[in-house]
VEXDREN-2710 file (C-alpha; in Angstrom, 1 decimal):
% VEXDREN-2710
k/r/px/py/pz
1/UNK/0.0/0.0/0.0
2/UNK/1.2/3.5/-0.9
3/UNK/1.4/5.6/2.2
4/UNK/-0.5/8.3/0.3
5/UNK/-3.5/6.0/0.2
6/UNK/-3.9/6.1/4.0
7/UNK/-1.9/9.1/5.3
8/UNK/-4.0/9.1/8.6
9/UNK/-2.9/5.7/9.8
10/UNK/-0.4/6.8/12.4
11/UNK/-2.5/9.7/13.6
12/UNK/-5.6/7.3/13.9
13/UNK/-3.5/4.9/16.0
14/UNK/-2.5/7.7/18.4
15/UNK/-5.9/9.2/18.9
16/UNK/-9.3/10.1/17.6
17/UNK/-8.3/13.4/15.9
18/UNK/-5.6/15.0/13.9
19/UNK/-5.2/18.8/14.4
20/UNK/-4.5/20.0/10.9
21/UNK/-4.0/23.4/9.4
22/UNK/-6.1/24.6/6.4
23/UNK/-6.1/28.3/5.2
24/UNK/-4.4/29.4/8.5
25/UNK/-7.1/27.7/10.6
26/UNK/-6.4/24.7/12.8
27/UNK/-9.2/22.2/12.4
28/UNK/-9.6/18.9/14.3
29/UNK/-10.0/16.0/11.8
30/UNK/-12.2/13.3/13.4
31/UNK/-10.6/10.0/12.2
32/UNK/-12.5/7.1/13.5
33/UNK/-15.7/5.7/12.0
34/UNK/-17.7/5.5/15.2
35/UNK/-16.9/9.1/16.2
36/UNK/-17.7/10.4/12.7
37/UNK/-21.1/8.7/12.6
38/UNK/-22.0/10.2/16.0
39/UNK/-21.0/13.7/14.8
40/UNK/-22.8/13.4/11.5
41/UNK/-26.0/12.7/13.4
42/UNK/-25.7/15.8/15.6
43/UNK/-26.4/18.9/13.5
44/UNK/-27.0/21.1/16.6
45/UNK/-23.4/20.6/17.6
46/UNK/-21.9/20.0/14.2
47/UNK/-23.8/22.2/11.7
48/UNK/-23.8/22.4/7.9
49/UNK/-25.4/25.8/8.0
50/UNK/-22.3/27.5/6.7
51/UNK/-22.4/28.7/3.0
52/UNK/-19.1/27.9/1.2
53/UNK/-17.4/26.8/4.4
54/UNK/-18.5/23.2/4.5
55/UNK/-15.8/22.0/2.0
56/UNK/-12.3/22.0/3.5
57/UNK/-10.4/24.1/2.2
58/UNK/-13.4/26.5/2.0
59/UNK/-14.8/27.7/-1.4
60/UNK/-15.4/31.2/-0.3
61/UNK/-13.2/32.6/-3.1
62/UNK/-14.5/30.4/-6.0
63/UNK/-18.3/30.4/-5.7
64/UNK/-20.9/32.9/-4.6
65/UNK/-23.8/30.7/-3.7
66/UNK/-24.8/28.3/-0.9
67/UNK/-25.0/24.7/-2.1
68/UNK/-28.4/23.2/-1.6
69/UNK/-29.2/20.9/0.2
70/UNK/-25.6/20.3/1.4
71/UNK/-25.2/23.6/3.3
72/UNK/-28.4/23.6/5.3
73/UNK/-29.4/21.7/8.4
74/UNK/-32.5/19.6/9.3
75/UNK/-35.4/20.0/9.3
76/UNK/-35.3/22.4/6.3
77/UNK/-32.7/20.2/4.7
78/UNK/-35.3/17.6/4.0
79/UNK/-37.6/20.0/2.2
80/UNK/-34.8/21.2/0.0
81/UNK/-33.6/17.6/-0.7
82/UNK/-37.2/16.5/-1.7
83/UNK/-37.2/19.1/-4.5
84/UNK/-34.4/17.6/-6.5
85/UNK/-34.5/14.0/-5.3
86/UNK/-36.5/12.7/-8.3
87/UNK/-33.7/13.6/-10.6
88/UNK/-31.0/12.0/-8.4
89/UNK/-33.1/8.8/-8.4
90/UNK/-33.3/8.7/-12.2
91/UNK/-30.2/6.4/-12.5
92/UNK/-32.3/3.6/-10.8
93/UNK/-34.8/3.7/-13.7
94/UNK/-34.2/0.8/-16.2
95/UNK/-34.2/3.1/-19.2
96/UNK/-31.7/5.5/-17.7
97/UNK/-29.5/2.6/-16.5
98/UNK/-29.6/1.1/-20.1
99/UNK/-28.3/4.4/-21.4
100/UNK/-25.5/4.5/-18.9
101/UNK/-24.5/0.9/-19.9
102/UNK/-24.7/1.8/-23.6
103/UNK/-22.4/4.8/-22.9
104/UNK/-19.9/2.7/-21.2
105/UNK/-20.0/0.2/-24.1
106/UNK/-19.3/3.0/-26.5
107/UNK/-16.3/4.2/-24.5
108/UNK/-14.9/0.6/-24.3
109/UNK/-15.4/0.3/-28.0
110/UNK/-13.2/3.3/-28.6
111/UNK/-10.6/2.0/-26.1
112/UNK/-10.4/-1.3/-27.9
113/UNK/-10.2/0.2/-31.4
114/UNK/-6.5/0.3/-31.3
115/UNK/-3.7/2.4/-29.7
116/UNK/-3.4/3.9/-26.3
117/UNK/-6.1/6.1/-24.7
118/UNK/-5.7/8.7/-22.0
119/UNK/-8.2/7.5/-19.5
120/UNK/-8.9/10.7/-17.7
121/UNK/-9.7/12.9/-20.7
122/UNK/-10.9/10.3/-23.1
123/UNK/-12.9/8.0/-20.8
124/UNK/-13.6/9.2/-17.3
125/UNK/-14.6/12.8/-18.0
126/UNK/-16.8/12.0/-21.0
127/UNK/-18.4/9.2/-18.9
128/UNK/-19.3/11.5/-16.1
129/UNK/-20.4/14.3/-18.3
130/UNK/-22.7/12.3/-20.6
131/UNK/-24.2/10.3/-17.7
132/UNK/-25.0/13.5/-16.0
133/UNK/-27.2/14.6/-18.9
134/UNK/-29.2/11.4/-18.3
135/UNK/-29.7/12.2/-14.7
136/UNK/-30.6/15.8/-15.2
137/UNK/-32.8/14.9/-18.3
138/UNK/-31.2/17.5/-20.5
139/UNK/-29.9/17.2/-24.1
140/UNK/-26.9/15.0/-24.3
141/UNK/-25.2/17.7/-26.4
142/UNK/-24.7/19.7/-23.2
143/UNK/-22.1/17.2/-22.2
144/UNK/-19.7/18.7/-24.7
145/UNK/-19.7/21.9/-22.7
146/UNK/-19.1/20.2/-19.4
147/UNK/-16.2/18.0/-20.7
148/UNK/-14.2/21.2/-21.1
149/UNK/-14.6/22.0/-17.4
150/UNK/-11.9/19.4/-16.6
151/UNK/-11.7/17.2/-13.5
152/UNK/-12.8/19.7/-10.9
153/UNK/-14.7/22.9/-11.6
154/UNK/-13.1/24.8/-8.7
155/UNK/-9.7/23.1/-8.3
156/UNK/-8.6/23.0/-12.0
157/UNK/-6.7/26.1/-12.8
158/UNK/-7.3/29.1/-10.5
159/UNK/-11.0/28.1/-9.8
160/UNK/-11.7/31.8/-9.4
161/UNK/-12.5/32.2/-13.1
162/UNK/-14.2/28.8/-13.6
163/UNK/-16.6/29.0/-10.7
164/UNK/-18.3/32.2/-11.9
165/UNK/-18.3/30.8/-15.5
166/UNK/-20.3/27.8/-14.3
167/UNK/-22.7/30.0/-12.4
168/UNK/-23.2/32.1/-15.5
169/UNK/-23.8/29.0/-17.6
170/UNK/-26.4/27.7/-15.1
171/UNK/-28.2/31.1/-15.0
172/UNK/-28.5/31.0/-18.8
173/UNK/-29.9/27.4/-18.6
174/UNK/-32.6/28.5/-16.1
175/UNK/-33.5/31.5/-18.3
176/UNK/-33.7/29.2/-21.4
177/UNK/-35.9/26.7/-19.5
178/UNK/-38.2/29.5/-18.4
179/UNK/-38.8/30.4/-22.1
180/UNK/-39.2/26.7/-23.2
181/UNK/-40.0/24.6/-20.1
182/UNK/-39.7/20.8/-20.3
183/UNK/-39.1/17.8/-18.0
184/UNK/-35.5/18.7/-17.3
185/UNK/-33.7/19.7/-14.1
186/UNK/-33.7/23.4/-14.8
187/UNK/-37.4/23.6/-15.7
188/UNK/-38.3/21.6/-12.6
189/UNK/-36.4/24.1/-10.4
190/UNK/-38.0/27.0/-12.1
191/UNK/-41.4/25.6/-11.2
192/UNK/-40.5/24.2/-7.7
193/UNK/-42.0/25.7/-4.6
194/UNK/-40.7/25.8/-1.0
195/UNK/-43.1/26.9/1.8
196/UNK/-45.6/28.2/-0.8
197/UNK/-43.1/30.3/-2.8
198/UNK/-41.0/29.8/-5.9
199/UNK/-37.3/29.3/-5.4
200/UNK/-35.0/32.3/-5.7
201/UNK/-32.3/32.4/-8.3
202/UNK/-29.7/32.0/-5.6
203/UNK/-31.4/28.8/-4.4
204/UNK/-31.7/27.4/-8.0
205/UNK/-28.0/28.2/-8.6
206/UNK/-27.1/26.5/-5.4
207/UNK/-28.9/23.3/-6.5
208/UNK/-27.1/23.5/-9.9
209/UNK/-23.8/24.1/-8.2
210/UNK/-24.0/20.9/-6.2
211/UNK/-25.2/19.0/-9.2
212/UNK/-22.2/20.0/-11.4
213/UNK/-19.5/20.3/-8.8
214/UNK/-20.4/17.9/-6.1
215/UNK/-20.1/14.7/-7.9
216/UNK/-17.8/15.6/-10.7
217/UNK/-14.3/14.8/-9.6
218/UNK/-15.4/12.1/-7.2
219/UNK/-16.8/10.0/-10.1
220/UNK/-13.9/10.8/-12.4
221/UNK/-11.4/9.7/-9.8
222/UNK/-13.3/6.6/-8.9
223/UNK/-13.4/5.5/-12.6
224/UNK/-9.7/6.1/-13.2
225/UNK/-8.6/4.3/-10.0
226/UNK/-10.7/1.3/-10.8
227/UNK/-9.2/1.1/-14.2
228/UNK/-5.7/1.5/-12.7
229/UNK/-6.5/-1.2/-10.2
230/UNK/-7.5/-3.7/-12.9
231/UNK/-4.3/-2.9/-14.7
232/UNK/-2.2/-3.8/-11.6
233/UNK/-4.5/-6.7/-10.6
234/UNK/-5.5/-8.6/-13.8
235/UNK/-6.6/-11.6/-11.6
236/UNK/-9.3/-9.4/-10.1
237/UNK/-10.7/-8.6/-13.6
238/UNK/-10.8/-12.3/-14.3
239/UNK/-12.4/-13.1/-11.0
240/UNK/-15.2/-10.7/-11.7
241/UNK/-15.6/-12.2/-15.2
242/UNK/-16.1/-15.6/-13.7
243/UNK/-18.2/-14.3/-10.8
244/UNK/-20.5/-11.5/-12.1
245/UNK/-22.6/-11.7/-8.9
246/UNK/-19.7/-10.0/-7.2
247/UNK/-20.0/-6.8/-9.2
248/UNK/-22.0/-4.9/-6.5
249/UNK/-19.8/-5.9/-3.6
250/UNK/-16.7/-5.0/-5.6
251/UNK/-18.2/-1.6/-6.3
252/UNK/-18.7/-0.9/-2.6
253/UNK/-15.2/-2.0/-1.9
254/UNK/-13.8/0.3/-4.5
255/UNK/-15.9/3.2/-3.0
256/UNK/-14.4/2.3/0.4
257/UNK/-10.7/2.1/-0.6
258/UNK/-10.6/4.7/-3.4
259/UNK/-12.7/7.3/-1.6
260/UNK/-12.0/10.5/-3.6
261/UNK/-13.3/13.0/-1.0
262/UNK/-11.0/13.1/1.9
263/UNK/-13.4/14.9/4.3
264/UNK/-16.1/17.5/4.7
265/UNK/-16.5/20.2/7.2
266/UNK/-19.0/21.1/9.9
267/UNK/-19.4/24.3/11.9
268/UNK/-19.7/24.4/15.7
269/UNK/-22.2/27.1/16.5
270/UNK/-21.0/27.1/20.1
271/UNK/-17.7/26.4/21.8
272/UNK/-17.2/22.6/21.6
273/UNK/-14.8/20.1/23.0
274/UNK/-13.9/17.7/20.1
275/UNK/-12.0/14.8/21.7
276/UNK/-9.9/17.2/23.7
277/UNK/-9.6/20.0/21.1
278/UNK/-11.4/23.2/22.0
279/UNK/-13.3/24.5/18.9
280/UNK/-14.3/28.1/19.2
281/UNK/-17.8/29.3/18.2
282/UNK/-18.1/29.2/14.4
283/UNK/-14.9/27.1/14.2
284/UNK/-14.8/24.1/11.9
285/UNK/-14.4/20.4/12.4
286/UNK/-13.5/17.8/9.7
287/UNK/-15.4/14.6/9.3
288/UNK/-12.6/12.5/7.7
289/UNK/-14.5/10.0/5.6
290/UNK/-11.3/8.5/4.0
291/UNK/-9.7/7.8/7.4
292/UNK/-12.9/6.2/8.7
293/UNK/-13.0/3.9/5.8
294/UNK/-9.6/2.4/6.9
295/UNK/-10.6/2.1/10.5
296/UNK/-9.2/-1.3/11.7
297/UNK/-11.8/-1.5/14.4
298/UNK/-14.4/-1.8/11.7
299/UNK/-12.7/-3.3/8.7
300/UNK/-10.6/-6.5/8.8
301/UNK/-7.3/-5.8/6.9
302/UNK/-8.5/-2.3/5.9
303/UNK/-5.8/-1.7/3.4
304/UNK/-6.6/-4.8/1.4
305/UNK/-9.0/-4.7/-1.5
306/UNK/-11.5/-7.6/-0.9
307/UNK/-14.0/-7.7/-3.8
308/UNK/-16.4/-9.8/-1.8
309/UNK/-16.1/-7.8/1.5
310/UNK/-19.3/-8.2/3.5
311/UNK/-20.4/-6.4/5.6
312/UNK/-18.9/-3.2/4.2
313/UNK/-20.2/-0.3/6.3
314/UNK/-18.1/2.4/4.6
315/UNK/-19.2/6.0/4.7
316/UNK/-18.0/7.1/1.3
317/UNK/-21.5/8.6/0.7
318/UNK/-21.5/10.3/4.1
319/UNK/-23.8/9.4/7.0
320/UNK/-27.0/10.8/8.5
321/UNK/-29.3/13.4/7.0
322/UNK/-26.7/14.5/4.5
323/UNK/-26.1/11.1/2.9
324/UNK/-25.0/11.8/-0.6
325/UNK/-27.7/12.7/-3.1
326/UNK/-25.7/11.3/-6.0
327/UNK/-25.1/7.9/-4.5
328/UNK/-27.5/6.1/-6.9
329/UNK/-25.8/7.9/-9.8
330/UNK/-22.3/6.9/-8.6
331/UNK/-23.3/3.3/-8.0
332/UNK/-25.0/3.0/-11.5
333/UNK/-21.9/4.2/-13.2
334/UNK/-19.4/2.2/-11.1
335/UNK/-21.3/-1.0/-11.2
336/UNK/-21.8/-0.6/-15.0
337/UNK/-18.2/0.1/-15.5
338/UNK/-17.1/-3.0/-13.5
339/UNK/-19.6/-5.2/-15.2
340/UNK/-18.7/-4.1/-18.8
341/UNK/-14.9/-4.2/-18.2
342/UNK/-15.1/-7.7/-16.8
343/UNK/-17.3/-8.9/-19.7
344/UNK/-15.3/-7.3/-22.5
345/UNK/-11.8/-6.6/-21.4
346/UNK/-9.2/-9.3/-20.7
347/UNK/-6.3/-6.9/-19.7
348/UNK/-5.3/-3.3/-19.2
349/UNK/-1.8/-1.9/-19.4
350/UNK/-0.8/1.5/-18.0
351/UNK/1.8/3.1/-20.2
352/UNK/2.2/6.4/-18.3
353/UNK/0.5/7.9/-15.3
354/UNK/0.7/11.1/-13.3
355/UNK/-0.9/10.8/-9.8
356/UNK/-3.1/13.6/-8.5
357/UNK/-2.2/14.3/-4.9
358/UNK/-4.0/16.3/-2.4
359/UNK/-1.1/18.1/-0.7
360/UNK/-1.9/19.9/2.6
361/UNK/0.3/21.1/5.4
362/UNK/-0.3/17.9/7.5
363/UNK/-0.8/15.2/5.0
364/UNK/-0.5/14.2/1.4
365/UNK/-3.2/11.9/-0.1
366/UNK/-3.6/10.3/-3.5
367/UNK/-7.1/11.0/-4.9
368/UNK/-6.7/10.0/-8.5
369/UNK/-4.8/10.7/-11.7
370/UNK/-4.0/13.8/-13.8
371/UNK/-3.0/11.5/-16.6
372/UNK/-3.5/7.7/-17.1
373/UNK/-2.3/6.6/-20.6
374/UNK/-3.4/3.0/-21.1
375/UNK/-4.2/0.2/-23.6
376/UNK/-7.1/-2.2/-23.4
377/UNK/-7.1/-5.8/-24.7
378/UNK/-10.4/-7.3/-25.8
379/UNK/-11.6/-10.6/-24.2
END
């Protein structure tokens, strides 16, 4: 195991938190699964009501809107979530799932056509972008705009120019939907009501912001890491070919081990003792999902990939009221990818790779790849 895969192992063995510095602020990172679950279910002590400060590092300089429903607390959180949940459930529909599988087949066709492909740009980003059009029920041609946004809307380049660009794009989509309403995400939000009133533009942009930014890099990184894993572990690909019933458990194990999102923040409205660390009012706390997913008190041999691991109580999609809206979307893509690769591909070879590392003052963690040039061999 590369130490960058689990940079919190030593700190987790020493205690329940790691006091780490982000943007000149010392934030206690809660490291153990049991403690994180407890905090995630206590919004009065650990609040999400903090526009642009829930992500760590914060996004105060790259977006102007609150992300809904991520950055609001219960009980209003449930009302906001209910508005968009029908779209985030669309990947469970057979016709939408069939489109995702056909998309994956088309990308594998191109990968097998001859010569190397660059998996990040030529496979993972198009997969995420086109699949998102199915979930939002918009024209698939919109994916071509989104492909150019790169791996992460806010972290690619300076973020400060791309964030407002995305907000401007979304505003235009809402305006176009108002003129020609349909069954799409933007039209639905234009017509949605909350407590007897229409949503404000700020609220609509906040929903769009989470739809485009929240699940973008996480899916892209998961796809590239799965493909890289199969390149390094061809027997795993063969095992899944011979045992297709293991696809779902393999997907959950990849979510656990390759968790792209290191952590998420919460705000303490009042002074709070967090396992011996005194957090001042409005100070932040980190729920370190990636550390919890390697907790040896919960997972036997936590740094080993076990394709048939059961039970697998990972928290890659969060925990509590803020359980990830996009979980069904991520699962549909990942299960489809594993199924199609195991059916159609006998081997993958990585010719060149550039790891994408999250480098902070107190840890360095591998989250994915900036470049992954590979060849695929047909079965």
